[in-house]
C-alpha distance (Angstrom), angle and dihedral (degrees) to the residues before:
residue distance angle dihedral
M1 . . .
T2 3.81 . .
F3 3.79 128.1 .
L4 3.80 88.8 -113.1
N5 3.83 90.2 54.4
I6 3.80 91.2 50.5
L7 3.81 92.8 46.8
T8 3.80 92.6 47.8
V9 3.81 94.5 47.8
A10 3.81 94.2 43.7
G11 3.80 94.0 46.4
T12 3.80 93.2 47.1
G13 3.80 91.6 46.3
Y14 3.80 93.3 49.6
L15 3.80 93.9 49.3
L16 3.81 91.7 47.0
G17 3.77 91.1 49.1
S18 3.80 91.7 47.7
I19 3.82 93.7 62.6
P20 3.85 101.3 111.4
F21 3.78 100.7 -143.3
A22 3.82 91.7 167.1
V23 3.80 91.2 57.7
I24 3.80 92.6 44.1
I25 3.81 93.3 50.0
G26 3.79 90.7 45.8
R27 3.80 92.4 52.3
V28 3.80 91.7 49.1
K29 3.82 86.5 55.5
G30 3.80 92.7 44.8
V31 3.81 95.2 -107.5
D32 3.81 128.8 122.0
I33 3.80 98.2 -141.5
L34 3.81 90.7 -166.2
K35 3.81 90.4 62.9
V36 3.80 102.5 43.0
G37 3.79 133.2 69.6
S38 3.79 111.8 -14.9
G39 3.81 91.3 -13.8
N40 3.80 88.8 -125.7
P41 3.83 114.4 139.8
G42 3.78 94.4 -135.8
A43 3.79 140.1 109.1
T44 3.82 96.3 -95.9
N45 3.80 93.5 56.2
V46 3.81 90.6 44.7
K47 3.79 89.5 52.3
R48 3.79 92.2 51.5
A49 3.81 96.2 42.7
V50 3.80 102.5 35.7
G51 3.79 108.6 17.1
K52 3.78 145.9 -84.4
G53 3.81 95.9 -79.2
A54 3.79 93.1 51.0
G55 3.79 91.0 45.9
N56 3.79 92.7 51.0
L57 3.81 90.8 47.8
C58 3.80 90.3 51.4
F59 3.80 91.4 49.3
G60 3.79 91.4 50.3
L61 3.80 93.6 49.0
D62 3.81 92.8 46.2
A63 3.81 89.7 49.7
L64 3.80 89.8 48.7
K65 3.81 88.8 58.8
G66 3.79 88.3 61.4
V67 3.81 92.9 45.1
V68 3.80 93.0 53.2
A69 3.82 96.5 39.8
A70 3.82 92.2 50.9
G71 3.79 96.7 34.1
W72 3.76 107.5 49.6
P73 3.85 94.1 59.2
Q74 3.81 86.5 62.0
L75 3.80 88.7 69.0
S76 3.78 117.9 103.1
I77 3.81 93.4 -123.3
L78 3.82 89.9 90.4
E79 3.81 91.4 58.3
T80 3.80 98.5 -141.2
S81 3.78 133.4 126.0
N82 3.83 93.5 -144.9
T83 3.77 97.9 73.7
L84 3.83 92.0 145.0
G85 3.78 90.4 58.1
L86 3.79 92.0 50.2
G87 3.80 90.9 46.1
I88 3.80 89.7 53.9
I89 3.81 90.9 49.5
G90 3.80 90.5 49.7
L91 3.79 92.7 49.6
L92 3.81 94.4 46.9
A93 3.79 90.0 49.2
A94 3.82 91.0 50.3
I95 3.80 91.5 50.3
M96 3.80 90.4 49.8
G97 3.80 89.3 48.7
H98 3.78 91.8 50.3
S99 3.81 92.6 46.7
F100 3.82 96.2 41.5
S101 3.79 105.2 25.5
V102 3.78 117.9 -169.3
F103 3.82 86.6 -147.7
L104 3.82 92.6 57.9
K105 3.80 98.3 45.2
F106 3.82 88.7 -94.5
R107 3.79 95.3 -52.3
G108 3.78 120.8 125.0
G109 3.75 152.0 139.1
K110 3.78 129.9 -66.0
G111 3.80 95.8 -94.7
V112 3.81 99.1 -128.0
A113 3.82 96.5 127.1
T114 3.81 91.7 46.2
T115 3.80 89.6 48.7
I116 3.79 91.1 51.3
G117 3.80 92.9 50.8
G118 3.77 93.5 47.8
L119 3.79 95.9 46.3
L120 3.80 91.8 47.5
T121 3.80 84.2 60.5
L122 3.82 98.3 42.8
M123 3.83 103.8 30.0
P124 3.81 108.8 10.6
W125 3.83 98.0 171.6
V126 3.80 92.2 49.9
M127 3.79 90.3 49.7
L128 3.80 93.4 46.8
V129 3.81 89.3 56.4
G130 3.80 88.3 49.2
L131 3.80 91.0 51.7
L132 3.80 91.1 51.1
V133 3.80 88.7 52.1
W134 3.81 90.1 49.1
V135 3.80 92.2 51.4
A136 3.81 93.1 47.1
V137 3.81 94.2 49.2
F138 3.79 95.4 41.8
Y139 3.80 96.5 49.7
T140 3.80 90.0 45.3
T141 3.81 97.0 48.6
R142 3.86 105.6 14.1
Y143 3.81 89.2 -136.0
V144 3.83 113.2 129.6
S145 3.80 91.4 -167.8
L146 3.80 94.1 52.8
A147 3.80 91.4 47.0
S148 3.81 90.5 50.0
M149 3.80 92.2 51.1
A150 3.81 90.7 47.8
L151 3.80 88.7 51.7
G152 3.80 89.9 52.4
L153 3.79 93.4 49.7
S154 3.81 90.7 49.8
L155 3.80 93.1 58.6
P156 3.84 99.5 78.7
L157 3.81 90.1 45.2
G158 3.79 91.3 50.0
S159 3.80 90.5 48.3
W160 3.80 89.9 53.3
I161 3.81 93.9 45.9
F162 3.81 92.7 50.5
R163 3.82 92.7 41.5
Q164 3.76 97.0 -123.2
P165 3.82 120.2 -173.7
V166 3.79 116.8 -87.8
E167 3.81 90.0 -100.8
G168 3.79 90.2 55.7
F169 3.80 93.4 49.8
L170 3.81 92.4 47.9
L171 3.80 89.9 48.6
S172 3.81 90.5 51.5
A173 3.79 92.6 48.9
F174 3.80 91.9 48.2
L175 3.81 92.4 48.9
A176 3.81 91.2 48.9
V177 3.81 90.5 55.4
L178 3.81 92.5 42.9
I179 3.82 92.7 51.6
L180 3.80 90.6 51.0
I181 3.81 91.8 48.8
R182 3.81 92.5 48.3
H183 3.82 88.9 51.6
H184 3.80 96.0 51.3
S185 3.81 92.6 116.5
N186 3.82 90.4 49.4
I187 3.80 90.1 51.3
S188 3.82 89.4 54.2
R189 3.81 91.4 50.0
L190 3.80 92.4 46.3
L191 3.80 90.3 53.2
A192 3.81 90.4 47.0
G193 3.81 92.7 46.6
T194 3.81 93.2 -121.2
E195 3.81 100.6 107.3
N196 3.81 115.3 125.9
R197 3.78 115.0 -108.6
I198 3.82 127.7 -156.1
E199 3.78 101.4 -124.4
R200 3.78 122.4 -142.0
K201 3.79 116.4 -107.0
K202 3.78 112.4 -109.0
C-alpha cells in the first residue's frame, strides 16, 4: 500500500461522498432541503419534505457512494495486497465527505446510508445483521434515528461474531462511535420526547 494509493483512494472517496444528492433531489423538486424539516441533507429529511420515492432514491444514491468508494480499491489496478485496508480508507473518506461536504461548506448528512453501502461491500454479513437490527428497532419504535444508532452499535458485535480481521473490528467500532456522535441532536430530542417519528399508514 503506497502513499499514492492511499491519497488516490482517500481523495476519490471524499469527493464521491461529498456529492450532496439530498440537496440535488430537493432542488429538482423545488425544495431547499437545507431549509426545511430538520435541515439535514439526508434521505430521511428528503422523504419527509419531498416524498417517499425521492427519499428512497436519495438513500440508494448515498449508499452507492459507499459501495463505489469501498469497492473500487478492491480492483487489481492498484497493485496492492492490502485491498481491505484501501477499501476501509475509501469508505471512511466517503463518510467524511458525506458528513462534511466541500460542496455544502462542510455541512452534510449523518452518513448512515453511505456506511451501509460500504459495509455491504467490505463486510456483508456484519452489515446484514445491522440491517436486521435496524428493521427490528424501526418497526418497533418508528424512530429512524434510534434504529440508525442501534445499527451502529450492532456493528462491533457483528464483527466479533463473524470473526472479522482486526481492521474490520476497529472500523466497526469507529463507525459505531461516529454514528452516535452524528446523532447527538437526535439523542437530545429523544430524551426530551420531541423526536420526529415515522407514523404508520392507516
